[in-house]
N, C-alpha and C positions, 0 to 999 in steps of 0.2 A: 085602232082606236086605244086611246090610253085611259087606263083605270087606276083608282087607289090601290096601292100596294104593288104595283108593277115595278120591277127592278129595271132601271134605265141607266144608260151612260150619257153624260152632259157635255155637249159641245166638243170641241177638240181637245180638250183637256183630259178626256178618257175618265173622269171621275165618275164613280158609280154611286147611286142612291136609290131611294124608293119614294115613289109617288106618294104624297100626303094629302094633297088636294087638286082637282081637275076644275078649271074654269073654261068651260066650251065657248062662252060668250066673248071672252077675249083672247081666246086661244093660247092660254098659258097653264103651267103646271107648278105646284110647289113641290120641291124636291127636298127630301131630308137625307143628309149624308151620315155616315156611321159615328162621326164625332158630335152628332146632335145638332150641327147647323142646319139651316134651311136656306134655300135659293128660289126665287120665282123666275122662271125662264118661259120663253115661247115654245109652242109645239116644234117648230123647226129647229131647235137647239138640243132636242132629246131624241133617243132612239132606244127601244126596247133591247134589253140584254138577250142575246140569242137570235135577234134579226139582222144578222150581219149579211150584206150584200156580196154575192159572189161573182 
């Protein structure tokens, strides 16, 4: 389950950001990056930092 303020890694670019909004209806999150920019991506394109598969 994704929540606001979770640290995430976005897609295959390995960029890290923080979730600023979660929209469960459309299965999307808004991610804020350290440079102040935002991006809206689907749940399938993000993973929580520290939840690496082994």
